[in-house]
C-alpha positions as CSV (number, residue, x, y, z in Angstrom):
1,M,103.7,106.1,80.9
2,I,103.5,109.7,79.5
3,R,100.6,111.7,80.8
4,H,99.7,115.0,79.3
5,L,99.8,117.9,81.8
6,L,96.4,119.4,81.5
7,L,96.7,123.1,82.4
8,T,93.7,123.7,84.5
9,F,94.7,127.4,84.9
10,V,91.6,128.2,86.9
11,A,91.1,125.4,89.3
12,L,94.8,124.9,90.1
13,G,96.1,128.4,89.8
14,A,98.8,127.0,87.6
15,F,99.9,130.3,86.4
16,G,101.3,131.5,89.7
17,G,100.0,135.0,90.2
18,L,97.0,134.5,88.1
19,V,94.6,133.8,91.0
20,G,96.2,136.6,93.1
21,A,95.7,139.1,90.3
22,C,92.1,138.3,89.9
23,A,91.6,138.4,93.6
24,A,92.5,142.0,93.6
25,Q,89.2,142.6,91.9
26,D,86.9,139.6,92.8
27,L,87.5,136.0,92.0
28,S,83.8,135.5,91.3
29,D,84.1,138.0,88.5
30,C,86.5,135.7,86.8
31,G,84.1,132.7,87.1
32,H,85.8,131.3,90.2
33,G,83.6,128.7,91.9
34,L,81.1,128.5,89.1
35,A,80.2,124.9,88.2
36,D,78.9,125.8,84.8
37,L,81.9,126.5,82.5
38,S,79.8,128.5,80.0
39,A,78.7,130.7,82.9
40,A,82.4,131.1,83.9
41,V,83.3,132.1,80.3
42,A,80.5,134.6,80.4
43,A,81.8,136.1,83.7
44,C,85.3,136.5,82.3
45,T,83.9,137.9,79.0
46,A,82.0,140.6,80.9
47,N,85.2,141.6,82.7
48,I,87.2,141.6,79.4
49,Q,84.6,143.7,77.7
50,S,84.1,146.1,80.6
51,G,87.1,148.3,79.6
52,K,88.0,148.6,83.3
53,L,90.9,146.1,83.4
54,G,94.5,147.3,83.3
55,K,96.9,145.6,80.9
56,D,98.1,143.0,83.4
57,L,94.7,142.1,84.8
58,L,93.3,141.9,81.3
59,A,96.1,139.4,80.3
60,D,95.4,137.3,83.4
61,T,91.7,137.3,82.8
62,L,92.2,136.2,79.1
63,L,94.4,133.4,80.4
64,R,91.7,132.4,82.9
65,R,89.1,132.3,80.1
66,A,91.5,130.3,78.0
67,G,91.6,127.8,80.8
68,Y,87.8,127.5,80.7
69,Y,87.8,127.1,77.0
70,E,90.4,124.4,77.3
71,Q,88.0,122.5,79.6
72,L,85.2,123.0,77.1
73,K,87.6,121.7,74.4
74,A,87.2,125.0,72.5
75,F,90.9,125.0,71.7
76,D,90.8,127.6,68.8
77,K,89.0,130.1,71.1
78,A,91.6,129.3,73.8
79,V,94.4,130.0,71.3
80,G,92.8,133.3,70.5
81,D,92.7,134.2,74.2
82,C,96.3,133.2,74.8
83,T,97.4,135.2,71.8
84,A,95.5,138.2,73.0
85,A,97.1,137.8,76.5
86,I,100.5,137.7,74.8
87,A,99.7,141.0,73.0
88,Q,99.0,142.6,76.4
89,R,102.1,141.1,78.1
90,P,104.6,139.9,75.5
91,D,107.2,139.5,78.3
92,F,105.1,137.0,80.3
93,S,106.2,133.5,79.7
94,R,102.9,131.9,80.8
95,G,101.0,133.4,77.9
96,Y,103.2,131.3,75.6
97,V,102.8,128.3,77.8
98,C,99.0,128.8,77.6
99,R,99.1,128.8,73.8
100,G,101.6,126.0,73.7
101,V,99.2,123.8,75.6
102,M,96.3,124.5,73.2
103,Y,98.5,123.7,70.3
104,D,99.7,120.6,72.1
105,E,96.1,119.5,72.8
106,T,95.4,119.6,69.0
107,N,98.6,117.9,68.0
108,R,100.2,121.0,66.5
109,L,103.4,119.9,68.1
110,N,105.9,122.1,66.3
111,L,103.9,125.2,67.2
112,A,103.6,124.0,70.8
113,I,107.3,123.4,71.1
114,A,108.1,126.8,69.6
115,D,105.8,128.5,72.2
116,Y,107.3,126.5,75.1
117,S,110.8,127.4,73.9
118,H,109.9,131.1,73.8
119,A,108.5,130.9,77.3
120,L,111.7,129.3,78.5
121,R,113.8,132.1,76.8
122,L,111.7,134.6,78.7
123,N,111.9,132.7,81.9
124,P,114.4,129.9,82.1
125,N,113.0,129.0,85.5
126,D,109.5,128.3,84.3
127,G,109.1,124.7,85.3
128,L,105.7,124.3,83.7
129,A,107.2,125.3,80.3
130,A,110.0,122.9,80.8
131,I,107.9,119.9,81.6
132,N,105.3,120.7,78.9
133,R,108.0,121.1,76.3
134,G,109.5,117.8,77.4
135,M,106.1,116.1,77.0
136,A,105.6,117.6,73.6
137,L,109.1,116.4,72.5
138,T,108.2,112.9,73.7
139,K,105.0,113.0,71.7
140,N,107.2,114.1,68.8
141,N,109.5,111.1,69.4
142,D,112.4,113.2,70.4
143,F,113.1,111.3,73.6
144,A,116.8,112.4,74.1
145,A,115.8,116.1,74.0
146,S,112.8,115.5,76.3
147,I,115.2,114.1,78.9
148,L,117.0,117.5,79.0
149,D,113.7,119.3,79.7
150,F,112.8,116.8,82.4
151,N,116.2,117.3,84.0
152,N,115.4,121.0,84.1
153,A,111.8,120.4,85.4
154,I,113.1,118.2,88.2
155,R,115.7,120.8,89.1
156,L,113.0,123.5,89.3
157,V,110.3,121.4,90.9
158,P,112.0,118.5,92.7
159,D,108.9,117.4,94.5
160,G,106.9,117.2,91.2
161,A,106.3,113.5,90.5
162,L,105.4,114.1,86.9
163,G,109.0,115.2,86.0
164,W,110.5,112.1,87.6
165,N,107.9,109.8,85.9
166,N,108.4,111.3,82.4
167,R,112.2,111.2,82.6
168,C,111.8,107.5,83.6
169,W,109.5,106.9,80.6
170,S,111.8,108.6,78.1
171,R,114.8,106.7,79.4
172,A,112.8,103.4,79.2
173,I,111.9,104.1,75.6
174,I,115.5,104.7,74.7
175,G,116.4,101.5,76.5
176,K,119.5,102.9,78.1
177,E,120.3,104.0,81.7
178,L,117.7,101.6,82.9
179,D,119.0,101.7,86.5
180,A,118.6,105.5,86.4
181,A,115.1,105.1,84.8
182,L,114.1,102.7,87.6
183,A,115.3,105.2,90.2
184,D,113.3,107.9,88.5
185,C,110.1,105.9,88.6
186,N,110.7,104.9,92.2
187,E,110.8,108.5,93.1
188,A,107.7,109.3,91.1
189,I,105.8,106.5,92.9
190,R,107.2,107.6,96.3
191,L,105.9,111.1,95.7
192,S,102.5,110.0,94.2
193,P,101.8,106.3,95.0
194,A,98.1,106.6,93.9
195,E,98.9,107.6,90.4
196,G,98.5,104.4,88.2
197,S,100.4,105.7,85.2
198,Y,103.6,105.9,87.3
199,W,103.4,102.2,88.0
200,N,102.8,101.6,84.3
201,S,106.1,103.4,83.6
202,R,108.0,101.4,86.1
203,G,106.5,98.2,84.7
204,F,108.0,99.0,81.3
205,V,111.4,99.7,82.8
206,R,111.3,96.4,84.6
207,F,110.2,94.7,81.4
208,R,113.2,96.2,79.6
209,M,115.4,94.9,82.4
210,K,113.8,91.4,82.0
211,Q,112.4,91.5,85.5
212,Y,109.2,90.0,84.2
213,R,107.6,89.1,87.5
214,E,108.2,92.5,88.9
215,A,106.9,94.1,85.7
216,I,103.7,92.1,86.0
217,G,103.3,93.3,89.6
218,D,103.7,96.9,88.5
219,Y,101.1,96.5,85.7
220,N,98.7,94.9,88.2
221,A,99.2,97.9,90.5
222,S,98.7,100.3,87.5
223,I,95.4,98.7,86.5
224,A,94.3,98.5,90.1
225,R,94.8,102.2,90.4
226,G,92.6,103.0,87.4
227,H,95.3,103.1,84.7
228,A,93.8,100.3,82.6
229,S,95.6,101.4,79.4
230,G,96.4,99.4,76.4
231,S,100.1,99.3,77.4
232,S,99.3,98.0,80.9
233,Y,97.7,95.0,79.3
234,Y,99.9,94.6,76.3
235,I,103.3,94.7,78.0
236,R,101.9,92.6,80.9
237,G,101.0,90.1,78.3
238,L,104.5,90.1,76.8
239,A,105.9,89.7,80.3
240,K,103.6,86.7,81.0
241,L,104.6,85.0,77.7
242,A,108.3,85.6,78.6
243,L,107.6,83.5,81.8
244,G,105.8,80.8,79.8
245,D,102.3,81.9,80.9
246,A,99.9,81.6,78.0
247,S,97.4,83.9,79.6
248,G,99.6,86.6,78.3
249,N,97.9,86.2,74.9
250,A,94.6,87.4,76.3
251,D,96.3,90.4,77.8
252,I,97.8,91.3,74.4
253,V,94.4,91.0,72.8
254,R,92.9,93.3,75.5
255,G,95.7,95.8,75.0
256,V,95.2,95.9,71.2
257,S,91.4,96.4,71.8
258,L,92.2,99.4,74.0
259,E,94.8,100.9,71.6
260,S,94.6,99.6,68.1
261,G,98.1,100.9,67.1
262,I,99.8,99.7,70.3
263,A,101.8,96.9,68.6
264,A,103.3,99.3,66.0
265,R,104.0,101.9,68.7
266,F,106.0,99.5,70.9
267,A,107.7,97.9,67.8
268,G,109.0,101.4,67.2
269,Y,110.6,101.2,70.7
270,G,112.1,97.8,69.8
271,V,109.5,95.7,71.6
272,S,107.2,93.3,69.9
273,A,105.2,90.1,70.5
274,K,107.8,88.2,68.6
275,R,110.4,88.5,71.3
C-alpha cells in the first residue's frame, strides 16, 4: 500500500547536509532537540532574523523551519519558507523537494510534481525527489510513470524499502508483471519486516494472483503490525469470499467503515465485491 513519505527534515536530517550546516553554528539554535515545535520555530526564526546567516546557512535554516511547520500542519507557512530557501539557493534541489512535499500534503499534486521534476533536473541523483514524485504520480493515478520513478529511486537507494514497496504497489494496481511485483514486495518486507503497509501491498499482489489464502495471511500480518487500513479488511474480505468463507462480508463492512470510498477506489483498479 502506498504510504506518503513525510519529510521530517529536522529529526531525520533528510536533506543530507542540512544538519551539518546548522551544526557549524549550533544545532540548538535551529531548534534541535526541542520537544515543543512552536519553540523550535521561534529558535529558527531568531536565527533567520538575526542577519548573521550567510546565504547557504539561511537557506538551510529556512528548510529546517519548514520541516517544523510541516509537523505543525502549517503548510502555507512551510511553502513560504521553501520558496524563500529557493530564492537563496535556486540551484539546490532540496528546496524544490521541500516545497513539493508541502504541495503534496495539501493535494496540489500538479504543483508538487512540477517541483519534484525541477529538483530532478537540478540533481538527477536525488533519490528523495524521485521517490516523492513517484508517490505523487501514484496519487494522481499515473501508475506507469510512477514505476519509472521508483526504478530510479531503487537504483539510487537500493536498501530503501519504500521504493521497493511502492513499485510493487503500482505494478499490483496495473495488474501486470505480478511476479515482479511479488518480488518487489518480498524485498520491501525483507528490508523492513515490521512495516505493516508492506504486508498490505503484498496481500494485494497475491489477491491479484488468486493466491487467496496467502493474501489473507499477508493482510492478517498487516493488521497485526498496526496497518489496520480499510484496504486490509476490504481485500481480505474479498479473498475470504473467494474461498467460500462468509466471514468475508464482515471484513468488507469493516473496510468500508474505515474508508468510505474504498469500493469505488478498488473498482477503479478492476476489483469489486461482485467478482
